[in-house]
C-alpha positions in Angstrom: 79.7 183.2 50.4 77.7 180.6 48.7 76.3 177.6 50.5 78.7 175.3 48.6 81.7 177.2 49.9 80.3 177.1 53.4 79.8 173.4 53.2 83.3 173.0 51.7 84.8 175.0 54.7 82.8 172.8 57.2 84.1 169.7 55.4 87.7 170.9 55.6 87.3 171.7 59.3 85.8 168.3 60.0 88.5 166.6 58.0 91.2 168.4 60.0 89.5 167.4 63.2 89.3 163.8 62.1 93.0 163.8 61.2 93.9 165.4 64.6 91.7 162.9 66.4 93.5 160.0 64.6 96.9 161.4 65.5 95.9 161.8 69.1 94.5 158.2 69.2 97.7 156.8 67.7 99.7 158.7 70.3 97.5 157.3 73.1 97.8 153.8 71.7 101.6 154.0 71.6 101.7 155.4 75.1 99.5 152.6 76.5 101.7 150.0 74.8 104.8 151.5 76.3 103.2 151.5 79.7 102.2 147.9 79.3 105.7 147.0 78.3 107.1 148.8 81.4 104.6 147.1 83.6 105.5 143.6 82.3 109.2 144.5 82.8 108.5 145.5 86.4 106.6 142.3 87.1 109.5 140.3 85.7 112.0 142.2 87.8 109.8 141.8 91.0 109.4 138.1 90.3 113.1 137.6 89.9 114.1 139.7 92.9 115.8 138.1 95.8 113.3 138.7 98.6 115.3 136.9 101.3 117.6 139.9 101.7 114.7 142.4 101.8 112.8 140.3 104.3 116.0 139.8 106.4 116.7 143.5 106.5 113.1 144.1 107.5 113.4 141.5 110.3 116.6 143.1 111.6 114.9 146.6 111.5 111.9 145.3 113.5 114.2 143.6 116.0 116.1 146.9 116.5 112.8 148.8 116.8 111.6 146.4 119.6 115.0 146.8 121.4 114.6 150.6 121.3 111.0 150.4 122.5 112.2 148.3 125.4 114.8 150.8 126.4 112.2 153.6 126.2 109.8 151.6 128.3 112.4 151.0 131.0 113.3 154.7 131.1 109.6 155.6 131.3 109.1 153.2 134.2 112.1 154.8 136.0 110.7 158.3 135.4 107.3 157.2 136.8 109.0 155.7 139.9 110.9 158.9 140.4 107.7 160.9 140.0 105.9 158.8 142.6 108.8 159.1 145.0 108.9 162.9 144.5 105.1 163.1 145.1 105.4 161.0 148.3 108.3 163.2 149.5 106.4 166.4 148.9 103.4 165.0 150.8 105.6 163.9 153.6 107.2 167.4 153.8 103.9 169.1 153.9 102.8 167.2 157.1 
């Protein structure tokens, strides 16, 4: 192989790499544009969304959670009272 043919092969390889890099760059640019378009559409959808129903549902859920926690608290208090009663009865029976 002559030096000219080696240089020509290197030139061909570099040219192919440049073309592939250009194609990859175009693909990335198109992908980023599509992502930006989707992001803008999502922002528009969120800004036009009726938040009152979402917040109302959240408020109802929190009220229900508080109600359930109150029930659990009352049951726990009853269990603690029964436990104290059982302890005092066992101490009384031991005497």
